[in-house]
N, C-alpha and C positions, 0 to 999 in steps of 0.2 A: 528609534532614538528621536526625541523631539528637540529640534534646534530653535524653533521660533517662540516668540513671545506674542501670541496673538497673530493677527493677519499681516501686520506691517513690520513688526520689530523682530530682531533676533534676541535670544537670551544674552545676558551680560557675558562679555568675553568671547562671543561667537561672531564670526564674520563669514559672509556668504560670497562666493565668487562664481557666479553663473556665466556661461558663455554669452557674449553679446552679439556676435556676428560671425559669419564665415569669412575668413581673411584669405587663406590659401586652400586650394583643393588639389589633391594629388590622386588621380584616378588610374586604376589599372583594370584589366578585364575582370578581376575577382574582388576588388575592394575599393573603397573610398576612404581617403585619409584627409582629415580636415584640421587646419590650424584655427582655433577659435579663441581669440583674446577675451578676457573677462571685463574689458572696458572697450567702448567704441573707439576706433582709430580715426581721429579727425585730421591729424597731420603727422608728419614723420616723428615728431617728438614723442608722440603717444606710443611709439614702438620701443622706447628706451626703458626696459624694465616692465614690471607688472607680471601678472599671472596669466599664462596661456594654457589652454587645455588642448591636448591632442586627442582627436576622436576618430576612431577607426570603425568602419561599418563593413561587415561581410555577411555572407549567406552560408551558414554551416550545412544546411539541408534545405530542400524545397519547402517553401511556406514558413521559413524562419529567418529572422534578421537579427544579427548579433551586433551589439554596440559595446565598444570598449573605450572608456573615457579615462585619460591619464593626465596627471599633472607632471610629475618628474618620471620620465621613462627610464632613467638610469638606476632606479631603485632595484635592487637584486630581486629576481623572481624567486618566490618561495614555494617549495613543495609542501604538501601534495596538491595536485590538481585533480578535479573529477575526471574520470575516464569517459570521454565523449566519443560518439561514433559519427564523425563528420564525413560528409561526402565531398571530397576534394574536387570532383568534376562539375559540381553545380556552379553555374555562372549567372549572376544577377543581370537584370536589365538596368543600366545606369544612364540617367538622363540629367543633364545640367542645363539650366537656363539662367538668365540674369537674376531671377527671383528665388530659385530653389534648386535643390538637388533631389532627385527621385531615385530610390533603390527599390527594385521590384523583383519579387520571386513569386510566381504563380499569381494568386489573387491578392497577395499581400504587398503593400507599398508603404515605404517610409519616405515622407516628404520633410526635408530640412529647409527651413526658411533661412536665407543667406543674410539679408540686411539687418533684420531683427531676429535673433535666433529663435527657432521653434522646431518642434518635432511632432509630426502628425502621422499616426498609423492608420491606414485605410485598407478596407477590403472591398473590392469592386466599387470604389467610389464612396463607400460609407465610412465615416470616421468612427474608429473603434476607441481610440484614446489619443491624448496629445499632452505635450508639455511645452511650456514656454516661460518667459520671465525668469524667476529664480528657481524653477522646478529642478532642473539639472544643475548641480553646483558642486564645487569644491568647497568644503567647509573646514574652518579652523576654529578650535575651541580654546586656543591660546593666543588670540589676536592681540598684538601690541600697537598696531597702527601702521607698521611698516612691513611690507611683504618680504624685503630682503633680510629682515631680522628673524624670520621664522626658523625655529629649530626643526631641522628635517626629521628628527626623531620625536617631534611633538605630536599633539593630538590633531591629526588630519583625518578627514572623512570624505568620501564621495557619496552623493545622494542623488536619487532621481525621484520625481513625483509625476505619476501618470494619472490623468483625470478619470473620474468615474461619471458615468451617465446617470440620468434619473432612473431609479429602479434597477440599478445594476448591483449584483451580489458577487462577493468574492468567497472562494472556497479553497480548501487544501492547506498548504503550509505544513504538511506532515500530520502526524497523529496528535490531535488536539482535543482535549476533553471539555473545553468550554463551548460557547455557542457555535453551532455548526456553520452559520454564515459569519464570516470573519469581519464584516464591516463593524467599525467601532472598537476594534481590538488592537492593542500594542503587543507585538509578538517578536521575541528574540529567538533566532535559530541557534539553539545551544542545548545539546543533549544533557539531560539530567535524569537521575533516578528519583523520581518524585511521586510515584503512584499515579492513580487515575483521577484524583480529586482536586488537582491544583492546575495552575497554568503552565506547569513544567511538562516536558514531554520526553519520552525515550527516543522518539523518531522524528526529528526536525528536518524538514525538507524546504529549501528556499525556492519554492515553486508555488505559484498560485494560479487558480483557474477561475475565469469569469464566465458568468452565464450569458455573456454576449458572444461567446465562442472564441476566446483567445486565452492564452496563458503567458505568464512571464516567469522565466527561470533565471535566478541570480546565481551566476557561476562562481561562487565563492564557498569553499569548505568551512571557512572560519565563521565567526558570529556575523549574522546578517540581521539587522533590525528592521522590522516592518511596522509601519504605522498605517493601518487600514482604515481610512476615513476617520482619523482621530485628530492629528495635528492640523490637517486640512481635511475637512469633512467630505469634500468632493474629490479626494485624491488618495491613491495608494502611494505611500512613500517607502522606499527601501534605501538603506545606507550601510556602508561597510567602512571599517577603519582603514586608513592608508591612502595611497596616492592613485589608486586605480579602481574603477568600477567596470564590471563585465557582466552584461545581462543579455538574454536572448528572448526575443518576442516571437511567440508561436501562434500561428493562425490555426483555425479549425476547418470549416466554420462551425461545426458542432462541438460540444464539450467532449464527446467521445473521440472525435478526430484530433482534438488538442492532445488528449492523453496518448493516442496512437503516435502522434509525432514526437511528443516528449519522450516516450519510451523508445522510439526509434533512435533518439539522440543519446539517452542515458542507459538504455539496455532493457530488453524485454524480460518479464518474469520467466524463470525456468518453469517447466511443467512438472508438478509433483506427481509421483507414481500413484496409480489407482488405490493401493492399499492405504495411503496416507489420509484419504477422505473418510475412513472409518472412525470408529470410536477409540480414543486414547484414554487410558486410565493411569493415574499417577499414584505413587506412594504417598503423595503430599510432602510438605517440606520438613517440619520439625517433629512429625509424628514418629513413633517407634515402629520399626519394621525389620524383619529378617526374611529369610526364604519362606518360612512357614506362613508369615503374614502375606507375602506376595502371592504365594500359591493359593492361599485361601481366598484372596480377592479374585484371582483369575478363575479358579474353579467355581467360586460363588457366582460370577457373571454367567458362566456357562450353564450352571444348574438352573439359573433363573431365565435362561433363554435370551440373554443379552449378547449381541454379536460384538464382542470386544475384538479389536484388531491390533492395537499397539499397547504395550506396557512400558511405562516410563519410570525409571529410577531417579528420584530427585537427589539433592545434595549429599545426603548421608549414606549413599552407597560407598563414599569415601569416609575415612576417619575424620572426626572433628579436628579443627585447627590445622588440617593438612590440605585444604582446598587451594589449588588443585594439585594432586600428585598422580591422578588417574590409576590409583591402586585400590582394589576392593578392600573394604574393611573386613578382614578375615574373622573378626570377633562375631560378626552377624552373618557374613557370607563366606563360610569356610571353603566352599566349592563353587566359585563363580562360573567356571567353565561348564560344570555339570548343570548348574542352575539355569544358565542361559540355554543350554541344549534342551533341557526339560521344558522350558517356556516355548521354545521354537517348535518342539514336537506337538504343542497344543495349537499350532497355526498362527502364532503371534509374531509380530516384529517387535524389536526392542530399541528403546531410546534411553540414553543416560545424560544426566546433567553435567555440564562443564562451565567453566568461566576462564577468562584469560589471565587470571591472577594466580600467583604462586606464593602461598603462605610460607613464612619462615620455617615452620615445622615440616614443610613438605620435603620429601626425599629429592625433589627436583630443584630446591632452592640453591643449594651449594653448586650444583652443576651449572645452573643457569647463570649464577653470579660469576663463576670462574670463566665461563665461555663468553660473557658479555651479551647475554640474550635478553637482558632486562633494560627497561627505560632507566636513564641515569639522571642524577642531579647535576647542576652545572659544575660541581667540584669533582665529578667523575664517580662518585659513590652511587650505589643503587638507590633509586627512588623507592621509598617504603613509607607506609603509614599503617595505622592500626584499625581503620574502619573496615568492617566486614570480616577480614581475617587478620589477626595480629601479625604485624611485621610483613605484610604482603607486598610483593613486587608485581610489576606488570610486564608481561611479555612484549618485547619490542618487535612488532610485525613489520617494521621498515628494514629489519635485518633478515635477509633471506635465509641465513643459516638458522636463525631463531625460528623462522616459519617451518623449516624442514624439521627441526628438533621437536617442535610442537606437534607437527603431523606424525612424526615417528611414534610419539607417545600414544596418540590417539589410534594409530594403526594397529597397535597391539590389541586394543579393545575391539576393533572391527574384526580382526582375525579370531578373536575369542567368540564372536557371535553378535556383537552390538551392530545395529543397523543404521542408527542416526544419532544426532546429538542435539540436545537443547542448549543452544549457545546463549547463555544468560549473561547479563551485565554488559559492560563496554561503554557505559555512559560517564561515570565519574573519572574522567581522564585528566590528569594534571596539566598545567601550562608552565609551571616552574621546573622544566625538565629538559633533557637533551635526548634526541633520537640518533640512532646509528647512522642514518643517511643524511642527517642535518635538517630534517623536516622541521617546519615551523610549528612549535607546540600549540599555538592558537588555532592553526588550521587542523592539526591532528586531533584536537579535542573532539570534534564531530566526526572526523574521517577515520579515527581509530577503529570504529565498529566495522567499517567497510573491509579493512584489511583482515580483521579478526574473522569475520564471517566468510570472507572469500577464502581464507586459508583452510578453514574447515570444510567448506563446500567443495573446493577443488580436490581435497583428499577423498571425499565421498564419491565424487565423479570418477576418480581414478580407480578406487577400490570396488565400488558397487555398480558403476556404469552411469552414463549421463542421465538416463531416465529414472534412476533410483536415488539420486542425491536429494536429501531434504534436511532442513534444519527446523528447529523451533526457536526462533530468534526473538529477542526483546528489543534490542537497539538497532538503529539504522540511520543511514544518511542517503544522499543521492546515489542511485545505482544499487542500493541494498535490495531492491525488488528482484534482482537477478538471483538472489539466494533465499528463496522462500523455505518455510512459512514464517510469518511474524505473528506474534500474539500480543494482546493488549497490555500486559503487565499486571502489576499488583493492585487489584481492586478490592473493595470491601464486599461483604456478602449481603447486599440489600438491593432493593429496586433502584435506588438512586445510582448506585455504582453500576448496576446492569445497564441503565440508561447511559451513563457516562461512557461505558465500554463501547456500546454501539456507536455513539457519537464520535468517539475517537477512531473507531474502525472505519466509519464512513469518510471521515476526514482523511485518513491514511489512503483509502482507495481512491480518493480524489487527487492523490499526489503520486500516482504511478505504481502503486502496489496492488498486485492482482489477487492475492490470497490472504486470508486473515482469520485469526482465531482469538479465543478468550477463555478464561477459566470458568467453566460451567459451575454455577453455584457460588461464584466469588472466591477470592483467595484469602484475604484476611478474615479472621473470626469464622463463625459458622452460621450459615443462613438458616432461616426457618424452612420447614418442609415445603411451605407454599412457594417461597422464592426459588428454592432448588428446582421444583417441578416446572415452574415457568421458565427458569433459565435453561433447563434441559431442553425444552422445546426450541427455544431461541438458539442454543448452542448447536443443536443437531440440524438446524436450518442455517448453518454457517458453512463456509467452505471447508473448514477444519474444526474438529470437535474434540475437546479434551476436558476430562474431569480432573481438577487439580485444586488443592487447597494448601493452607499454611499449617495450622495447628491441629487440624482434624481431617479425617479421611473423607473422600468424596464418593465412596461406593453408595449406591442408592438405598440399600437396606439399612444404612446408618440413619436414614431419615424416617421412612415408613414404607410399608408394602406398596402403597400407591405410587411412591416414587420409583419403585422397581418397574411397575407397569408403564409409567410414563417414559422412562429411559428406554425400556425395551421397545415400546411402540414407535417412538420417533427415530430410534436407531434403524428399525425396519423400514420406516418411511423413507429415510435418507438412502438406505441401501437400494431400495427399489427405484429411486430417482437417479441412480448413478449413470444410466445411459444418457440422460438429459444433462446431468451435472458434468460428466466427463467431456461431453461435447463442448460445453461452455468453458471448462477448464482449458481445453485445447485452444479454443478461440482466444482466451485470455493470454495464453503464452504466445500466440501469433500476433495479436493486436495490441496488447497492453490494456484493453478495456477490462476492468475488474469483474470477477464473478459476483461479488456482493457490491452493488452499486446504488448510489443515492437516487432518490426519486427524481431530483432535479436533473441528474445526468440523463435519465431515460425519458423524462417528460419536461424538457427545458421550457417549452412554451406554455405549460400549465402553471400559472402563477401560484396556485395552491401548493405546488411542490417545492417552491423556493426555499422554505424553511423546514421542510419535513425531515426530521432526524430520528424518528422512532419507528420507522418502517423503511423497507428497502426492496429493491429488486434482486432476486436470487437467480442470476442468469438473465436471459432475455425475456422469459415468459412468466416467471413466478414472482408474485408480490407477497412479501412476508411482513406481518405486523405483530411483533412480540407483545405480550401483556406485561405491563409494568406496575401492577397494583394488586393488593390483596382482596379486592372486591370482585375478582374474576371478570372485570370489564375490559373488553376489547374496544379500542377507539382507533379508527383508521380512516383513511381517505382513498377512494378509488378514482383514478383519472377517467377521462371520457372513454366511453366504450362499454362493452358488455364483459363482465368478469364472472368466472365460474369458480366456486370454492373447490379446491383440489380434493379435500377430504370428504366433503358431503355432496358435491354436485350442485349445490344451490347456486342460482344465477342472480347476479345483482347488476344494477345499472350504475355506470360510472358517472363521474362529475359530482359525486356526493360524499359527505362524511357519514360514517356509520358508527353506532355504539351498540354493543350487544354483550350478552353474558356468554362466557366460554368455560366449559369444563377443562380439566387438566389434560385430557386427551384430544384437545382441539387447540388450534391457533389459526388466526386468519392467514390462510395461504391461498391466494387467488391466481388463476390462470388467465392471462389476457386473451382477448379475442383473436381469432385467426392464428392460433398457436397449434403446433404439433408437438406433443410431449411424449418422449420415449420413456417408457417405464419397464424396468426389468423384472425378471421372475424371482431373483434371489433377494431374500430379506435379511440374511444373517451375516453377510460380509459385503464389502464394497467392491471387491475385485473378483470378477467372474466374466463369463462370456456374455457380453451385453446384448449381442444380436440374437442369440438363440432364444426363440419364443418371446421376443420383445413385443410389448404392446405399444402401438403408435396411437396415442389418444388425440383426436382432433376436437378443438374447442371453437365453437361459434365461427365457422368459416364464413368469410365475407364475400359477397357477390363480386365475381370478376377478379379476385385477388389470388394469385398463386402463392402457395406457401410450401416450403421444403424443409425437411430435417434430415440429419445424418446420424447414424449410430456408428461409432468407432469401436474397434476392438482395443485391447489394452496396449497394443503396439502402435496406436494412433493411426491405424489404417481404416479406411471406410469399409464397413461391413454391410450396412443397409442404408439405402437412400429412398425416402418416400416424398412424393410431391402430390399435392392436392389442389384442386381448383373447383369452386362452386360457381355454376353458371346456368342460368335459365332452367332452374328446377332440377339440375343434375349435379352430382359431385363426381368428378373424374379423379381417379387415384392411380398413380404410377408407382409401382414397387420394384426396386432393384435390390434383390436379396438372394443369398445362397442358403439361408437358414429359415426355418419356419417362423412366422411372425403373425401378429393379429392387429387388424385395424379396428379401432373403436371410435365411432362417431358419438361423442358425448352429448347427451340430451338431444339427439337427432334420430328420429325414426324415418326409415325409408320404406318405400312400397315394393321396390325391386332392385336386385343387384344382377346385372346381366351375366348370365352363365355361371353364377355362383350361388351357393347357399349362404344365408346369413342368419343370425340369431339376435333376438331382441332381449336384452337383459335390463329390466326396469325401464329406464328412458333411453338407454344406449343401444346402438346398433353395432354388432360385432361381426367381423368378417375375417375368416382364417385364410392365411396365405402360406404356400409351401415353397415360395421362391419368387422370382421376378414375375410380376403380373401387371396387366392394365385392367382396371376395374371401373365400371360406370354404374353409379347408384342413382336411382330416381327417388326424389324426395316427395 
């Protein structure tokens, strides 16, 4: 929200009340509380009236500083609040002098100037950002000239402006489909169902990440307005309506460490089960389908050698006008239990579509209305409207009985054989309504999705076990990363939308989300075979991979036979990469660093990477650059170092841009130097014994640098650990394993392996191991 009229003036009717000085300081071991008048106090008469701000500074966790600024503290605290994991035992170092107050935790220090109000965030003496003057302020948009005339229910806002350094870039703020770098954008944190081609977003997160190695989390579920280098081009401004602003400044010093700390505070992503990384196939949305159609798709994939792992039933598994009643449409699925059993006998898991809305025609509507399980209007009647489903109501997830009721209906499906749910929608949530627990509708608009997805995820954990719970969710807010997986929403079926989808996904993973997917081939309309094949390669080089559309099927033979070959090939590539991918997935669940990460997150100091949004790192060692044109042109940048094409073995020098032609069975997938890549033997499914006969492929080992990789089993236990070090013409290899494996030195020929036989295959050296061994190779 913009308050100013240029550099010096405010817009008409707006008045700004910034703190001018520190007047009183109340310190305890854990916090600093400051009385900050918005005018300088020159004599006692200046204390008679006027606006004071109460500012509380605490440390919720190490390397984080929380600032809470309030005008009237007596305003009733409204629910909901984000669930935060605060460490009560953390104690800051607090130092007060005549000039300033310092609050320190680890390397991070906040310095508050006392005589002339200022705030400076430093790390080891380096200024990260600061605010002064009118940056932090209580704003009124109904100013009459007299503070005591202000209507307490009027238009009040709290805002902060934090300075930007030269060449500083801002990222994150949730899933955003516009420019990847947020500088120059006005962004409202307000969930909407707006597709992937507008400035609206399904997943708005009031957290931004700077490439200077810090993040800012604005702790408000309601609408937060960000002006990122817009109203003041050298500042990030954030504002919220009301009498209080609550934000947390998070130190890195790296971008990855900021995300680690942010997800320490808001929750780590749960680890999806191994089977979820395989290929998902959907019925699509408005297509016609019955059991015969479904089985023809499943059998067709098997006949063509494509390793399908999950089948998804979209909306019309239920009868039209009845969404949701969680009852199979017996006109097309007369024997759902038998059908699910037959699908499971083919080795597949099953997903079905749901949403949190109950149509008036649904068998559940009368029950939910009578029991008080729906959101209500202020007059006590059920809140209904006719968008999406005529007369639909919304389940009130602030009512614990309603949550249990919703879970009970879904539990029937789980007992029938369903494994997981696509939790669609949750964005168009009204504000002219009443919740059972009295929650503020403005705050609930964004927060509703958290309670919705949490309700379903907790049921899956209880019924299937912690490691088996997975969603396919569209909407999210802060903390939603705990309930994966999230997909990018309704995109068109062209290269522009494919690009938008990746940009939105990278923005989301800069906001604390660890796993991400998108509709391969696009959702709306039908892509050309060319787009479908390029999107398939991209989709199968994503953490989760789903074929899904709107008005047409997404089985590859609907496009052409070459599409079948492409889908089969990249499904096999991904399955063989699962030992590597699952290790990265486990690390994501532990740390919060996403599986699919932007180039700037991995190579922050390489300025070529600041704006790169058409390529990404897939885990810590693979660089993927999808093709976004019908000319078969791959255009990508390799950071400094030596890179090896995973599919061809070609070696390229980094620090350069490349442009080259690629057939459909190729995509730029490069392995960074000094990497150990674990490659499995199974090509037809993602869940198997990763350690048995695994290949550990070593790429461009650097002199004197030790590198280690771990192969986990599907229970997240270490099965194989391999360490290598190149030094003085030898490569030392330590293998800790209980199962046979193979060491492959890619593009590296050796003259001797002490005490062992080796084999040269083209340019690679292969060494077989039958368990734990110490191997010395002479190069």
